[in-house]
C-alpha positions as CSV (number, residue, x, y, z in Angstrom):
1,X,0.0,0.0,0.0
2,X,1.4,3.4,-1.0
3,X,2.3,5.6,2.0
4,X,-0.5,8.1,2.8
5,X,-3.3,6.0,1.3
6,X,-6.0,4.1,3.2
7,X,-7.8,1.0,2.2
8,X,-11.2,1.6,0.7
9,X,-13.9,1.5,3.3
10,X,-16.3,-1.5,2.9
11,X,-19.8,-0.5,2.1
12,X,-22.3,-1.1,4.9
13,X,-24.6,-4.0,4.2
14,X,-28.1,-4.9,5.4
15,X,-26.4,-7.6,7.5
16,X,-24.3,-5.0,9.3
17,X,-27.5,-3.0,10.2
18,X,-29.3,-6.2,11.3
19,X,-26.4,-7.2,13.6
20,X,-26.2,-3.7,15.1
21,X,-29.9,-3.6,15.8
22,X,-30.2,-7.2,17.0
23,X,-32.8,-8.1,14.4
24,X,-33.0,-10.2,11.2
25,X,-32.2,-9.0,7.7
26,X,-35.9,-9.4,6.9
27,X,-36.8,-7.0,9.7
28,X,-34.4,-4.4,8.4
29,X,-36.0,-4.8,4.9
30,X,-39.5,-4.4,6.4
31,X,-38.4,-1.3,8.3
32,X,-37.3,0.2,4.9
33,X,-40.1,-1.0,2.7
34,X,-43.1,-1.7,5.0
35,X,-42.5,0.1,8.3
36,X,-46.1,-0.4,9.4
37,X,-45.3,-4.1,9.8
38,X,-42.5,-3.4,12.4
39,X,-43.1,-2.9,16.1
40,X,-42.4,0.8,16.9
41,X,-39.6,0.0,19.4
42,X,-37.9,-2.3,16.9
43,X,-38.4,0.2,14.1
44,X,-36.7,2.9,16.2
45,X,-33.8,0.6,16.9
46,X,-33.4,-0.3,13.2
47,X,-33.7,3.4,12.2
48,X,-31.0,4.4,14.7
49,X,-28.7,1.7,13.2
50,X,-29.4,2.8,9.7
51,X,-28.6,6.4,10.6
52,X,-25.4,5.5,12.5
53,X,-24.0,3.5,9.6
54,X,-25.4,5.8,6.9
55,X,-26.8,2.7,5.2
56,X,-28.4,3.1,1.8
57,X,-30.2,0.1,0.2
58,X,-28.9,-1.3,-3.1
59,X,-31.5,0.0,-5.5
60,X,-30.3,-2.3,-8.3
61,X,-31.0,-5.3,-6.2
62,X,-34.3,-3.9,-5.3
63,X,-35.1,-3.4,-8.9
64,X,-34.3,-7.0,-9.8
65,X,-36.5,-8.2,-6.9
66,X,-39.5,-6.0,-7.4
67,X,-39.3,-5.0,-11.1
68,X,-39.5,-1.3,-10.2
69,X,-36.7,1.0,-11.5
70,X,-37.7,3.9,-9.4
71,X,-37.2,6.0,-12.5
72,X,-39.7,8.1,-14.4
73,X,-39.0,8.8,-18.1
74,X,-39.8,12.3,-19.2
75,X,-40.0,12.9,-23.0
76,X,-38.7,16.4,-23.0
77,X,-40.1,18.9,-25.5
78,X,-37.7,20.4,-28.1
79,X,-36.2,23.6,-26.8
80,X,-33.6,26.2,-27.7
81,X,-30.7,26.2,-25.1
82,X,-29.9,29.8,-25.9
83,X,-33.6,30.8,-25.5
84,X,-35.1,28.2,-23.2
85,X,-38.8,28.0,-22.5
86,X,-39.1,29.3,-18.9
87,X,-42.5,27.6,-18.3
88,X,-41.4,24.1,-19.2
89,X,-38.1,24.6,-17.3
90,X,-40.1,25.4,-14.3
91,X,-42.3,22.4,-14.9
92,X,-39.2,20.1,-15.1
93,X,-38.0,21.4,-11.7
94,X,-41.4,20.7,-10.2
95,X,-41.4,17.2,-11.8
96,X,-38.0,16.3,-10.4
97,X,-39.1,17.5,-6.9
98,X,-42.4,15.6,-7.1
99,X,-40.6,12.4,-8.3
100,X,-38.0,12.7,-5.6
101,X,-40.7,13.0,-2.9
102,X,-41.9,9.5,-4.0
103,X,-38.3,8.1,-4.1
104,X,-38.0,8.3,-7.9
105,X,-35.6,9.9,-10.3
106,X,-36.4,11.5,-13.6
107,X,-34.7,10.3,-16.8
108,X,-34.7,12.9,-19.6
109,X,-35.3,11.6,-23.1
110,X,-35.6,13.5,-26.3
111,X,-36.5,11.6,-29.4
112,X,-35.3,12.7,-32.8
113,X,-38.0,14.4,-34.9
114,X,-40.4,12.0,-36.7
115,X,-43.2,9.7,-35.5
116,X,-41.2,6.5,-36.1
117,X,-38.3,7.8,-34.0
118,X,-40.6,8.8,-31.2
119,X,-42.1,5.3,-31.2
120,X,-38.6,3.8,-31.3
121,X,-37.5,6.0,-28.3
122,X,-40.4,4.7,-26.2
123,X,-39.8,1.1,-27.4
124,X,-36.1,1.4,-26.4
125,X,-37.0,2.6,-22.9
126,X,-39.6,-0.2,-22.4
127,X,-37.2,-2.9,-23.8
128,X,-34.3,-1.8,-21.7
129,X,-36.6,-1.7,-18.6
130,X,-35.0,1.7,-17.7
131,X,-38.2,3.4,-16.4
132,X,-41.4,2.5,-14.6
133,X,-43.4,4.8,-16.8
134,X,-43.5,8.0,-18.8
135,X,-44.5,11.6,-18.3
136,X,-45.5,13.5,-21.5
137,X,-45.9,17.2,-21.9
138,X,-47.3,19.5,-24.5
139,X,-49.8,16.8,-25.5
140,X,-52.0,17.4,-28.5
141,X,-55.4,15.8,-28.9
142,X,-54.0,13.4,-31.6
143,X,-50.6,12.7,-30.2
144,X,-48.5,9.8,-31.5
145,X,-46.6,9.5,-28.2
146,X,-49.8,8.9,-26.2
147,X,-51.2,6.5,-28.8
148,X,-48.0,4.5,-28.8
149,X,-47.6,4.4,-25.1
150,X,-51.2,3.2,-24.8
151,X,-50.6,0.6,-27.5
152,X,-47.5,-0.9,-25.9
153,X,-49.0,-0.8,-22.4
154,X,-46.4,1.4,-20.7
155,X,-47.8,3.4,-17.8
156,X,-48.0,7.1,-18.7
157,X,-49.4,10.4,-17.5
158,X,-49.7,13.5,-19.7
159,X,-49.6,17.3,-19.1
160,X,-52.4,18.0,-21.5
161,X,-55.6,16.3,-22.5
162,X,-55.6,13.1,-24.5
163,X,-58.1,12.3,-27.3
164,X,-61.3,10.3,-26.7
165,X,-60.8,6.6,-27.0
166,X,-57.3,6.9,-25.4
167,X,-56.6,6.5,-21.6
168,X,-57.5,9.7,-19.9
169,X,-54.4,9.8,-17.8
170,X,-53.9,13.6,-17.9
171,X,-53.6,16.7,-15.8
172,X,-54.3,20.1,-17.2
173,X,-55.6,23.6,-16.5
174,X,-58.8,25.2,-17.8
175,X,-57.3,27.7,-20.2
176,X,-60.7,29.2,-21.1
177,X,-61.6,29.8,-17.5
178,X,-58.3,31.5,-16.8
179,X,-58.7,34.0,-19.6
180,X,-62.4,34.6,-18.7
181,X,-61.1,35.6,-15.3
182,X,-58.8,38.1,-17.0
183,X,-61.8,39.6,-18.9
184,X,-63.7,40.0,-15.6
185,X,-60.6,41.6,-14.0
186,X,-60.4,44.2,-16.8
187,X,-64.1,44.9,-16.7
188,X,-63.9,45.5,-12.9
189,X,-61.1,48.0,-13.7
190,X,-63.5,49.9,-15.9
191,X,-62.3,48.9,-19.3
192,X,-64.9,48.7,-22.1
193,X,-62.7,48.3,-25.2
194,X,-60.5,45.3,-25.0
195,X,-58.5,43.1,-27.3
196,X,-56.7,39.7,-27.2
197,X,-53.2,39.3,-28.5
198,X,-52.5,35.7,-29.7
199,X,-49.3,34.0,-30.6
200,X,-48.3,32.5,-34.0
201,X,-47.2,29.1,-32.7
202,X,-48.0,26.7,-35.4
203,X,-49.8,23.4,-34.7
204,X,-47.2,20.9,-35.8
205,X,-47.6,19.2,-39.1
206,X,-48.7,16.2,-37.1
207,X,-47.8,14.5,-33.9
208,X,-44.7,13.2,-35.7
209,X,-43.1,16.6,-35.4
210,X,-43.7,16.8,-31.7
211,X,-45.9,19.4,-30.0
212,X,-44.7,23.0,-29.7
213,X,-45.2,24.7,-26.4
214,X,-47.5,27.6,-25.9
215,X,-44.8,29.7,-24.5
216,X,-42.5,29.1,-27.4
217,X,-39.2,30.8,-27.7
218,X,-40.4,33.7,-29.9
219,X,-44.2,34.0,-30.1
220,X,-45.7,37.0,-32.0
221,X,-49.2,38.3,-32.3
222,X,-51.6,36.4,-34.5
223,X,-54.1,37.8,-37.0
224,X,-57.8,38.0,-36.5
225,X,-60.3,38.9,-33.7
226,X,-61.7,35.4,-33.3
227,X,-58.9,33.3,-34.6
228,X,-59.3,29.7,-33.7
229,X,-57.9,26.7,-35.5
230,X,-58.3,27.5,-39.2
231,X,-60.5,30.4,-38.7
232,X,-58.3,33.1,-40.3
233,X,-57.6,32.7,-44.0
234,X,-53.9,32.2,-44.5
235,X,-53.1,32.2,-40.7
236,X,-51.6,29.2,-39.0
237,X,-53.9,27.2,-36.8
238,X,-53.6,27.8,-33.1
239,X,-52.5,25.2,-30.7
240,X,-55.6,23.9,-28.8
241,X,-54.7,25.5,-25.5
242,X,-54.1,28.9,-27.2
243,X,-57.4,28.6,-29.0
244,X,-59.1,27.9,-25.7
245,X,-57.5,31.0,-24.1
246,X,-58.7,33.2,-27.0
247,X,-62.2,31.7,-26.9
248,X,-62.6,32.0,-23.2
249,X,-61.6,35.7,-23.2
250,X,-63.8,36.6,-26.1
251,X,-66.8,34.7,-24.7
252,X,-66.6,36.3,-21.3
253,X,-65.8,39.8,-22.6
254,X,-68.9,39.7,-24.8
255,X,-71.0,38.3,-21.9
256,X,-69.9,41.3,-19.9
257,X,-70.9,43.7,-22.7
258,X,-67.3,44.7,-23.5
259,X,-66.4,45.7,-27.1
260,X,-63.7,43.3,-28.4
261,X,-61.4,45.1,-30.7
262,X,-59.9,43.1,-33.6
263,X,-56.1,42.7,-33.1
264,X,-54.1,43.0,-36.4
265,X,-51.2,40.9,-37.6
266,X,-47.8,41.1,-36.1
267,X,-46.1,44.4,-36.7
268,X,-49.3,46.4,-36.6
269,X,-49.8,46.7,-32.9
270,X,-48.7,50.3,-33.1
271,X,-51.4,51.0,-35.6
272,X,-53.9,49.5,-33.2
273,X,-52.8,51.7,-30.4
274,X,-53.2,55.0,-32.3
275,X,-56.2,57.2,-32.2
276,X,-59.2,57.7,-30.0
277,X,-60.8,54.4,-30.7
278,X,-57.8,52.3,-29.5
279,X,-58.5,49.6,-26.9
280,X,-57.7,50.5,-23.3
281,X,-56.7,46.9,-22.4
282,X,-55.0,44.1,-24.2
283,X,-54.8,40.5,-22.9
284,X,-51.9,38.4,-24.3
285,X,-52.0,34.6,-24.4
286,X,-48.5,34.4,-22.9
287,X,-45.9,36.7,-21.3
288,X,-43.7,37.1,-24.4
289,X,-46.6,38.3,-26.5
290,X,-47.3,40.8,-23.7
291,X,-43.8,42.1,-24.1
292,X,-44.6,43.0,-27.7
293,X,-47.5,45.0,-26.4
294,X,-45.2,46.8,-24.0
295,X,-42.9,47.7,-26.8
296,X,-45.7,48.9,-29.1
297,X,-47.2,51.0,-26.3
298,X,-43.9,52.7,-25.5
299,X,-43.3,53.4,-29.2
300,X,-46.7,55.2,-29.3
301,X,-46.0,57.2,-26.1
302,X,-48.4,55.2,-24.0
303,X,-47.7,54.2,-20.4
304,X,-48.6,50.6,-19.6
305,X,-50.7,50.5,-16.5
306,X,-51.9,54.1,-16.9
307,X,-52.8,54.5,-20.6
308,X,-53.1,50.8,-21.5
309,X,-53.8,47.8,-19.3
310,X,-51.8,44.7,-20.3
311,X,-52.0,41.1,-19.0
312,X,-50.1,38.0,-19.8
313,X,-50.2,34.2,-19.2
314,X,-47.8,31.8,-17.5
315,X,-46.4,34.3,-14.9
316,X,-42.8,33.7,-16.0
317,X,-39.9,35.6,-14.3
318,X,-39.8,37.9,-17.4
319,X,-43.1,39.5,-16.4
320,X,-42.2,40.2,-12.9
321,X,-39.2,42.2,-14.0
322,X,-40.9,44.3,-16.6
323,X,-41.9,47.9,-15.8
324,X,-44.5,48.0,-14.7
325,X,-44.7,44.4,-13.5
326,X,-47.0,42.2,-15.5
327,X,-50.4,40.9,-14.4
328,X,-50.4,37.3,-15.5
329,X,-51.9,33.9,-15.0
330,X,-49.9,31.5,-12.8
331,X,-50.0,27.8,-13.5
332,X,-49.9,25.4,-10.5
333,X,-46.7,23.7,-11.8
334,X,-46.0,22.0,-8.5
335,X,-49.5,20.7,-8.2
336,X,-49.5,19.5,-11.8
337,X,-46.2,17.7,-11.4
338,X,-47.3,16.0,-8.1
339,X,-50.6,15.0,-9.7
340,X,-48.8,13.5,-12.7
341,X,-46.4,11.5,-10.6
342,X,-49.2,10.2,-8.4
343,X,-51.3,9.3,-11.4
344,X,-48.3,7.5,-13.0
345,X,-47.3,5.6,-9.9
346,X,-50.8,4.4,-9.3
347,X,-50.6,2.7,-12.6
348,X,-47.2,1.3,-11.8
349,X,-48.7,-0.2,-8.6
350,X,-51.4,-1.8,-10.6
351,X,-54.2,0.4,-9.3
352,X,-57.3,1.0,-11.4
353,X,-57.1,4.5,-12.8
354,X,-60.5,5.8,-14.1
355,X,-62.1,9.1,-14.8
356,X,-61.6,11.9,-17.3
357,X,-58.4,13.4,-16.1
358,X,-57.7,16.1,-13.5
359,X,-58.2,19.8,-14.0
360,X,-56.3,22.2,-11.7
361,X,-57.2,25.8,-11.1
362,X,-54.9,28.7,-12.1
363,X,-54.2,31.9,-10.2
364,X,-54.4,35.4,-11.7
365,X,-51.5,37.4,-10.1
366,X,-52.5,41.0,-10.3
367,X,-49.7,43.6,-10.7
368,X,-49.4,47.2,-11.9
369,X,-49.7,46.5,-15.6
370,X,-53.5,46.2,-15.4
371,X,-53.9,49.5,-13.7
């Protein structure tokens, strides 16, 4: 042995813990995996020995015995590392925390573009027994990932609603209800002429391309006062959650008797904000689109919060640092992640999962931008 070196310390085994606590190896195993089966005095003795030795169970051995990998696969949406999507970055943080609270890790997987490659990525994970199940995000109604996961029988849970006829293992928000709340908020602030600024985020050419996120890296206002999927000639179809936000705002604004002003195409916001007939409030379907409104208002000499109310969606850090700070809809990312993990692990445990998915409420965070 070279001078100054020490022999490697032997890893503590379950037998070491059992001897120190004066119990059998099975009792130690029960204390770790089914503590309700162990007498409280014995459990306290075993726990003290585990803490004293710093014992950590061999997860690979556990996986061989139980079939569980204690790993959740997350098919990460495509993103730009130089302009990352803050909403989905926040969701990933929440997902890692939620999985960790249940003793699981998260394995990030990104399939190459194309439906066949997406299917292959799922098949590889299943064949290699690397994960207990999958979490999917940015799910479209007709989504190849959902259809294939259901077909091969891998447990999954999706952030976004799945199509009828497929397992309804989803968690989502009510986008229309969230923007309806914005319309009510603006009406309560005395606004009578309002508009909705949408984003040109194209519905992918098919699920093979992979869904694009609503808070894409560079959304810009979309044409048309009532643009829904395919409703504006020559305009790209909106993603379903963006269409729901637009519809919810327009429906509630008109119910309240507000005048909904048509919002022109990108580059024309300044024209919209000129003259006496301009809207006094604009709601954007995400925070980056709201930033465009800020820029147009400043260019026209208008002060956001005084001359023009502006709201966003997602409550990303960007909005909090604008001047004035942006009123925006906050998604319950931690609640969504925890619900997805719970839904997924229920399937892994073989529990019957029924129902039509889970819808969680959003929160309108009011700041100075809406007056």
